[in-house]
C-alpha positions as CSV (number, residue, x, y, z in Angstrom):
1,M,78.2,-21.5,48.0
2,A,77.3,-17.8,48.0
3,D,76.7,-17.6,51.7
4,A,80.2,-18.5,52.7
5,P,81.3,-14.9,53.8
6,I,78.1,-14.7,56.0
7,V,78.9,-18.0,57.7
8,Q,82.6,-16.9,58.1
9,L,81.5,-13.6,59.6
10,L,79.2,-15.4,62.0
11,T,81.9,-17.7,63.1
12,L,84.2,-14.7,63.7
13,W,81.4,-13.1,65.7
14,F,80.9,-16.2,67.9
15,V,84.6,-16.4,68.5
16,A,84.8,-12.8,69.6
17,A,81.9,-13.2,71.9
18,I,83.4,-16.3,73.5
19,F,86.6,-14.6,74.0
20,L,85.0,-11.7,75.8
21,Q,82.9,-14.0,78.0
22,T,85.9,-16.3,78.9
23,E,88.7,-13.7,79.1
24,S,90.8,-14.5,82.2
25,G,91.4,-10.9,83.0
26,G,94.9,-10.7,81.9
27,S,96.5,-7.3,82.4
28,G,98.9,-7.3,79.5
29,L,98.7,-4.8,76.8
30,F,98.3,-7.5,74.1
31,V,95.4,-8.9,75.8
32,R,93.6,-5.6,76.2
33,I,94.3,-4.8,72.5
34,I,92.7,-8.2,71.6
35,G,89.8,-7.4,74.0
36,L,89.2,-4.1,72.5
37,F,89.2,-5.6,69.0
38,A,86.9,-8.3,70.0
39,L,84.5,-5.8,71.6
40,L,84.4,-3.8,68.4
41,L,83.8,-7.0,66.3
42,V,80.9,-8.0,68.6
43,Y,79.1,-4.7,68.1
44,L,79.9,-4.1,64.4
45,L,79.6,-7.5,62.9
46,P,75.9,-7.9,63.4
47,F,75.3,-4.9,61.1
48,V,77.7,-6.2,58.4
49,I,76.0,-9.6,58.5
50,L,72.6,-8.0,58.2
51,A,73.7,-6.0,55.3
52,L,75.2,-9.1,53.5
53,V,72.0,-11.0,54.2
54,F,69.8,-8.3,52.7
55,D,72.1,-7.8,49.8
56,S,72.0,-11.5,49.1
57,I,68.1,-11.5,49.4
58,D,68.0,-8.5,47.0
59,N,70.4,-10.2,44.5
60,E,68.1,-13.3,44.3
61,R,65.1,-11.3,43.2
């Protein structure tokens, strides 16, 4: 299955988005670090996913 990395990245993106939406507002340093990492993933992963999709389309030609 050649699309496995794309599916895994999409799953990671959904997990990060759900974490940001359901975050209980914890004030610990660990929760803030995870929140920052999740925020970076939510904004950066769509570009990575699109690049992988376009690359797989280009390789099929």
